[in-house]
C-alpha positions in Angstrom: -13.9 2.3 -18.7 -16.6 1.5 -16.3 -15.4 -1.6 -14.5 -13.2 0.5 -12.3 -13.7 3.6 -10.3 -10.4 5.6 -9.8 -10.7 7.8 -6.7 -8.0 10.5 -6.5 -6.6 11.1 -3.0 -5.2 14.3 -1.6 -1.8 13.3 -2.8 -1.3 13.5 -6.6 -0.8 10.1 -8.2 -2.1 8.0 -5.2 -5.5 6.3 -6.0 -8.0 4.2 -4.3 -9.5 1.9 -6.9 -12.9 0.2 -6.7 -13.9 -2.5 -9.1 -17.2 -3.8 -10.3 -18.1 -7.1 -8.5 -20.4 -9.6 -10.2 -22.1 -11.8 -7.6 -24.7 -14.6 -7.9 -25.5 -17.8 -6.0 -22.1 -19.3 -7.0 -20.0 -16.5 -5.5 -18.4 -13.5 -7.2 -16.2 -12.5 -10.0 -14.1 -9.3 -10.2 -11.5 -8.0 -12.6 -8.6 -6.6 -10.4 -6.5 -5.1 -13.2 -7.0 -4.3 -16.9 -4.2 -2.4 -18.6 -6.5 -0.6 -21.0 -8.8 0.7 -18.2 -5.9 1.8 -16.1 -4.2 3.5 -19.0 -7.4 5.4 -19.9 -7.4 6.7 -16.3 -3.9 8.0 -16.7 -2.2 5.0 -14.9 0.1 3.8 -17.7 2.4 1.6 -15.7 3.7 -1.8 -16.5 3.9 -4.4 -13.7 6.9 -6.8 -13.6 6.5 -8.6 -10.3 3.6 -9.9 -8.1 4.1 -10.5 -4.4 1.9 -12.0 -1.7 2.3 -12.0 2.1 0.4 -13.5 5.0 0.5 -11.8 8.4 -1.3 -12.1 11.8 -3.1 -9.4 13.7 -0.9 -6.6 15.0 1.8 -7.1 12.4 3.0 -3.8 10.9 5.1 -4.1 7.8 6.9 -0.9 6.7 7.4 1.8 5.9 9.4 0.5 2.9 10.8 1.8 -0.3 13.6 1.2 -2.8 16.2 4.0 -3.2 17.5 3.6 -6.8 14.8 1.3 -8.2 11.5 2.8 -6.8 8.5 0.6 -7.2 4.9 1.6 -8.0 2.6 -0.8 -6.2 -1.0 -1.8 -6.8 -2.0 -3.4 -3.5 -5.1 -5.3 -2.2 -6.2 -7.7 0.5 -7.5 -11.1 -0.5 -8.2 -12.3 3.0 -8.7 -10.2 6.2 -8.3 -6.5 6.7 -5.4 -4.0 6.9 -4.8 -0.3 7.2 -2.6 0.6 4.3 -0.4 3.7 4.1 1.5 5.6 1.4 4.0 8.4 2.4 5.3 10.8 -0.2 9.1 10.8 -0.1 9.7 12.5 -3.4 12.2 15.3 -2.9 10.8 18.6 -3.9 7.2 17.4 -3.9 4.7 19.8 -2.4 3.3 16.9 -0.4 6.7 15.6 0.8 6.2 13.8 4.1 2.4 13.7 3.8 0.5 10.4 4.0 -2.7 8.7 2.8 -4.2 5.7 4.5 -7.1 3.4 3.6 -8.7 0.3 4.9 -8.3 -2.6 2.5 -10.3 -5.8 3.1 -11.6 -8.9 1.5 -15.1 -7.5 2.0 -14.6 -4.0 0.4 -12.2 -5.3 -2.3 -10.7 -1.9 -2.7 -7.2 -1.5 -4.2 -4.6 1.2 -3.5 -2.2 2.5 -6.2 1.0 3.9 -4.7 3.3 5.4 -7.3 7.1 5.4 -7.4 8.6 7.7 -4.8 6.5 6.7 -1.9 7.2 4.7 1.3 4.6 2.0 1.9 3.4 0.1 5.0 0.4 -1.7 6.5 -1.0 -2.8 9.8 -3.0 -6.0 10.0 -6.4 -5.4 11.8 -8.0 -8.9 11.4 -6.8 -12.2 13.0 -4.8 -12.7 9.8 -4.5 -11.1 6.4 -3.3 -12.1 3.0 -1.9 -9.1 1.1 -1.3 -9.1 -2.7 0.5 -6.5 -4.7 1.8 -5.9 -8.2 5.1 -3.9 -8.6 6.4 -1.7 -11.5 10.1 -2.7 -10.8 11.8 -5.7 -9.4 12.9 -6.0 -5.7 16.6 -5.4 -5.1 17.6 -6.4 -1.5 20.6 -4.1 -1.5 18.4 -1.1 -2.6 16.0 -1.3 0.3 15.2 1.7 2.5 12.7 2.5 5.2 11.3 4.9 7.7 10.3 4.1 11.2 6.5 3.4 11.4 5.8 5.9 14.2 7.9 8.9 12.9 6.4 12.0 14.7 7.2 14.2 11.7 4.9 12.1 9.5 2.4 11.4 12.3 0.4 8.6 10.7 -2.9 8.0 12.5 -2.6 4.2 12.7 -5.8 2.6 14.1 -4.0 1.0 17.0 -7.3 0.7 18.9 -8.2 -2.1 16.5 -5.3 -4.3 17.5 -4.8 -5.6 21.0 -1.4 -5.9 22.4 1.9 -4.8 21.0 2.6 -4.0 17.4 4.7 -6.8 15.8 7.6 -5.5 13.8 10.5 -7.3 12.0 14.0 -6.6 13.4 14.7 -4.6 10.3 11.6 -2.4 10.7 12.5 -1.6 14.3 15.7 0.0 13.2 14.6 2.4 10.5 15.2 6.1 11.2 12.8 9.0 10.7 12.1 10.9 7.5 14.6 13.7 8.5 17.5 11.2 8.5 17.6 11.0 4.7 16.1 14.3 3.6 
């Protein structure tokens, strides 16, 4: 190990990951994932799908999860800045309903590992952001679930002061219910 710093959060299994960045007059190089280093840190997952999205400032995507085919996600921002959130929805977990949030940006190059059993969402803070993530299971449209982004029982402290105007949600994300609706 050594190329990665795995920072445990207050919720077991959720990590902020920093990587060594090698910069010179040409630009930079970084390794964003190495199976052996992740396995040595206790993150022995296999990724089967990569996704990328582009969103404009004020877009909030989430809080999403899959019901029968939960996905672990290794997420990062390759352009711009987002506030990224993981919410524990594992029934019986001592941290059920708790959340962890982190700023991910092209500048800080941090990554966020969100294990299976969590809802995930992010708010775009820059003019636009490109978001990239690896998943431990495939996406199944019929298996999709979600929680409303402003659920008072979860009480996520979204940095709304960093976006001007209204939050931009998909029609689907406007219709999710709160955490209590499926507990």
